[in-house]
Structures are given as structure tokens and as C-alpha cells.
N, C-alpha and C positions, 0 to 999 in steps of 0.2 A: 917648384913643380910638384912636390910631394907633401905640401902643407895644406890640409883641408881648409883651415880658416883663411889662409891667404888666397887660395883658389876661390873660395866662396865670396870673399870680399871683392876680388877682381871680377867675378861673375856678376855680382850685384851691380858694380859700376858699369860693366859692359851692357847689362840689361837696361840700366837707367839711361844709357846713351843710345839705345836702339841697336846695338851690335849683337843681334840674336845668336848668330853662329858661334861667336867667341864666348858669349855668356853661357850658351848651352854646353860647349866643350868644357869650360872651367867648372860649371856647376855639376856636371856629370862626374867629372874627376873628383871633385870635393865630396860628392855623395858616395862615391866608391870608397874613398879613403876614410870617410866618417859616416857610416850608414845609419847611425843612431842620432844624427843631428836633425831635429825637426825643421829648423829654419832653412837649412840647406835644401831639404826636400821641397819645402814651400816655395823657395825661390826658383827651383827647377820647374815646379808646376807652373808658376807664373810665366817663365820663359817659354815652356812648351806651348802653353795656351796662346801666348802672343805670336808664336811661330806657326800657329794653325795645326799643331800636332795634338788634337783634342783627345784621341783615344789613348795616346801615351801619357798625356797630362792626367787623364782620369785614373789610369793604372798607378801612376806615381802618387797621385793624391790619395788613393786607397791605401797605398803602402805607408804614406805619411800618417793617415788617420789610424791605421793599425799600430804604428809605432807610438802615437800619442796614447792610444788605449793601453798598450803594454806599459808605457812609462807611468801612466796614472795608476795602473794596477800595481806596478813595482812600488810606488809611493805608499799605497795602502798596505801592501804586504810588509814593507819595512816598518810602518807604524804598528802593525799587528805584532811583529817580532819584538819591537821595543816594549809593547804592552805585556807580552807573554814570551819571554826570551827562550824558554825551553821548547824543544820540539824540532823535528827535522822538516816537516812538510812545507811550512812557509818558507824556510830557507831554500829548499829545493825549488819552489816556485820562483823565488827571486833569482836563483842561479839560472833557471831555464830562460827567463825573460832576458837576462843579461847575455847569455850565449846566443839567443835568437837574434840579437841586435849587434853582434860583433864585439861585445864587451867581455872578451874571453877571460881576462884576469879577474874581473869582478865576479863573473859567473862561476869560475872555478873556486874562488874564495868562498862564495855562498854555499856551493856544493860540499866543499870540505868542512865547512862549519856545520852543515846538516849531518854529515857523518860523525862529527865530534859529538853531536847530540844523540845520534842513534846510528852506531856503526853498522847495523843490519838494515838500514832503510833501503828497501829494494828499489823504490822508484828513483832514488838518487843514484844508486849503482847503475841502473839501466840508462839513465841520462848520461852519466859519465862514460859508460861503455859506448854509447852512440857518438859522443863527442870524440873520444879517443880513436874510434874507428874512422871517423870523418877526417881526422888530422893525421892518420897513418901511424898512430902509436898502438900497434896491434897487441902487444903484450899487456899493456894497461887495459885495453879494451876487453881482452879475454878475462883478465882478473875481475873486472867489474861485471862482466856478463855472468861469471860464476857466482859472485857475491849477490847479484841482483836476481838470480834465479832464471837467467836467460840461457838458452842453449848456445854453446860457443858458436860464433859466426852468425848468429841470428841478427846482429845489428849491422851486418854488412850493408853497404850502400846499394841502391838499386842497380848501379852499373856493374855490380859484381866484385868491386874492389873492396 
């Protein structure tokens, strides 16, 4: 019940047999567990369209296309890093893309590598501050706010927490 690949496969099978409710349930759960899997989102779009949920299908398809654009950009960024391994900005960009799509470990690794290249890289510190604020690690958030030149507490979420 918590394995994105298994849920996605079951969802695909249900979809192929015309069991739209079961397919949608499984594909939604798979997309929740693995938000950066293009194929799962694509299958969910197909399911929603077959079920007549056109506006939600369009929104999910926009999300899928944005993911594809980001993953294509990530590929280009990593090639650029390989060609010119020094520098923090490309590494920060890779980290940002990974974090945006739930690949937290990869994202944090890229951001830490950016700081190894340039310990004062303000944009990386700001991104880390936002991330740590979002996950409730406030002490780390404050540290990176200060290092990134952001007023303490400025990266608080819109809901005030």
C-alpha cells in the first residue's frame, strides 16, 4: 500500500480493464508517494480523461509537463557541471529542482556541494533556509538566513509558521 511502483502498476492494470475508480485511487496514491515520476502522472492524466474529469486532467498534465521541463533542465545543468565542475550556482539550481520535486536527499546533496564550492553563496543559503523552515528545522533555517543575508524569520511560510 505504500509502494509507488506497485500502486502505479496496479493502477495501470485497473485502467486497462476499465476500472476507473480503482485505477484513479491507486494512481493518485502512487503520484503522492512518488511525485517526480512522469509516467505515473501520465497514467493519472489518462485515467482522469477517461473518467470525464477534464479540468483535473489538464491541471495534472500541466504538472507533468512542468516536471518534464524541470527534469530536462536538471539534465542540462548536470552536464554543465560536468563540463565546468567549479562554481556554486549550477549546483544550487540542481538542488532547487530536486527539492521542488520531492527528491530531498539529492537536493540537499547538491546544495551542500554548492557550499563546498562557495561557502558564502547567498542564494544557496536562502534556499536552504526556506527548506529548513518548511520542514520545521528552525535553528538550521535561522543559520542559513543569516548566512544568506536574509532577515531572521523572513523565510517563514505564508501560514505564519
